[in-house]
C-alpha positions in Angstrom: 50.8 3.1 -57.8 48.0 1.2 -56.1 47.5 -2.6 -56.3 45.2 -2.1 -59.4 46.2 0.2 -62.1 43.9 1.0 -65.0 45.3 2.5 -68.2 43.4 4.0 -71.1 45.2 4.4 -74.5 43.9 7.0 -77.0 45.1 6.6 -80.6 44.0 6.3 -84.2 43.8 3.1 -86.2 47.2 2.2 -87.5 49.3 3.9 -84.8 49.8 0.9 -82.6 47.6 1.6 -79.5 46.2 -1.9 -79.4 49.6 -3.4 -80.0 51.1 -1.2 -77.2 48.4 -2.5 -74.8 49.2 -6.1 -75.7 53.0 -5.6 -75.3 52.4 -3.8 -72.0 50.3 -6.8 -70.9 53.1 -9.3 -71.9 55.7 -7.2 -70.0 53.6 -7.1 -66.9 52.8 -10.8 -67.0 56.6 -11.5 -67.3 57.1 -9.8 -63.9 54.3 -11.7 -62.2 51.5 -9.3 -62.5 47.9 -10.1 -63.4 46.8 -8.3 -66.5 44.0 -7.5 -68.9 44.4 -5.8 -72.3 41.4 -5.1 -74.6 40.5 -2.6 -77.4 37.4 -0.6 -78.0 37.0 0.1 -81.6 34.7 2.6 -83.4 34.7 2.6 -87.2 37.3 0.0 -88.0 39.5 2.0 -90.4 42.9 3.4 -90.5 43.0 6.9 -88.8 39.8 6.4 -86.9 39.9 7.3 -83.1 40.1 4.2 -80.9 40.8 3.3 -77.3 42.6 0.4 -75.8 42.8 -0.5 -72.1 45.0 -2.3 -69.6 44.3 -3.4 -66.0 47.4 -4.4 -64.1 47.4 -5.8 -60.6 49.4 -7.8 -58.0 46.3 -9.9 -57.4 43.9 -11.7 -59.7 41.5 -9.3 -61.5 37.9 -10.2 -61.3 36.6 -7.1 -63.1 35.2 -7.7 -66.6 33.8 -4.3 -67.4 35.2 -1.3 -69.2 37.9 0.9 -67.6 35.9 3.8 -66.2 38.3 5.8 -64.1 41.8 5.3 -65.5 44.8 6.2 -63.3 47.0 6.5 -66.4 45.9 8.0 -69.8 48.3 7.6 -72.7 47.5 9.7 -75.8 49.4 8.4 -78.9 48.0 11.1 -81.2 48.0 14.7 -80.0 45.4 15.7 -82.6 42.9 13.7 -80.4 43.3 16.5 -77.8 41.0 18.6 -80.0 38.7 15.8 -81.0 38.1 13.7 -77.9 37.9 14.4 -74.2 40.9 12.4 -73.1 40.4 13.6 -69.5 36.9 12.1 -69.3 36.3 10.3 -66.0 40.1 10.1 -65.3 41.0 9.5 -61.7 41.6 12.6 -59.6 45.3 11.6 -59.4 45.6 10.4 -63.0 48.9 10.6 -64.9 48.6 11.8 -68.6 51.4 10.9 -71.1 50.9 12.8 -74.3 52.7 12.3 -77.6 53.5 16.0 -78.2 56.3 18.4 -78.6 54.2 20.9 -76.5 55.7 21.4 -73.0 53.8 19.7 -70.2 52.8 23.0 -68.6 51.0 24.1 -71.7 49.3 20.7 -72.0 48.1 21.0 -68.4 46.4 24.3 -69.2 44.9 23.0 -72.5 43.5 19.9 -70.8 42.4 21.9 -67.7 43.9 19.2 -65.4 43.3 19.2 -61.6 46.3 20.2 -59.5 46.6 16.5 -58.3 46.9 15.2 -61.9 50.2 15.0 -63.6 51.1 15.5 -67.3 54.1 14.3 -69.3 55.0 14.8 -72.9 57.3 13.1 -75.3 57.6 13.7 -79.1 57.0 10.0 -79.9 56.1 10.7 -83.5 59.4 12.4 -84.2 61.3 9.6 -82.3 59.4 7.0 -84.4 60.2 8.9 -87.7 63.9 9.1 -86.8 64.3 5.6 -85.5 61.8 3.4 -87.3 61.3 5.6 -90.4 57.5 5.5 -90.0 55.0 7.5 -87.9 54.1 4.6 -85.6 54.7 6.1 -82.1 53.5 3.2 -79.9 57.0 2.0 -78.9 58.3 5.4 -77.8 55.1 5.8 -75.8 55.8 2.4 -74.1 59.3 3.6 -73.1 57.8 6.8 -71.7 55.2 4.8 -69.8 58.0 2.7 -68.2 59.8 5.8 -67.0 56.7 7.7 -65.8 55.0 4.9 -63.9 57.9 2.8 -62.8 55.6 -0.3 -63.1 58.2 -2.2 -65.1 61.8 -1.6 -66.1 63.0 -0.5 -69.5 65.1 -3.6 -69.7 62.1 -5.8 -69.1 60.1 -3.9 -71.7 62.9 -4.3 -74.3 63.2 -8.1 -73.6 59.4 -8.6 -74.0 59.3 -6.4 -77.2 62.0 -8.7 -78.7 60.0 -11.7 -77.9 56.7 -10.3 -79.1 58.0 -8.6 -82.2 60.3 -11.5 -83.0 57.3 -13.5 -84.2 56.4 -10.9 -86.8 59.3 -8.6 -87.8 62.9 -8.7 -89.0 65.8 -8.0 -86.6 66.2 -4.6 -88.3 62.6 -3.6 -87.5 62.9 -5.0 -84.0 66.1 -3.1 -83.2 64.6 0.2 -84.5 61.6 -0.3 -82.2 63.9 -1.0 -79.3 65.8 2.2 -80.0 62.5 4.1 -80.2 61.4 2.7 -76.8 64.8 3.7 -75.3 64.4 7.2 -76.6 60.9 7.5 -75.3 62.1 6.5 -71.9 65.0 9.0 -72.0 63.1 12.0 -73.6 59.8 12.0 -71.7 59.4 15.2 -69.7 57.0 16.3 -67.0 
């Protein structure tokens, strides 16, 4: 990955895309990176499509504009593939991580990706249901992001999730989310 990585998250309200962007920012700050994390909301209601963004760099970031050409696109809700152009303005070498049980080769065809673009899939919803007991697939997607990009370690992510979630959730909920992130890391395919 280059010195500046831009990530665009696609999700629906209530699935944790904004939280995932914030947790990613905290994880990257803890390893000495410079980071931005910000949401872009439409109608602010549960289930409405939304985007969140990250910028991650080894150097201070002086950009304060929207992410225009993301190098990584993370799609937390596969139903958005039929509702939103998740490939819009993506970098020619972008990496797509999709919450789906569909094999990456089929997703590549559906999205009409360029040969230089990569696609990975992980059934983050099923992982979340099995580990957390709710359809909140953001933590398995963070685990998949760690594996695919190599920008941070799974161990670092888990430590930062403990710190971040420790302020809001019980140990039981935290441990379930940690398990979900581990499984996302292990089960992502591309």
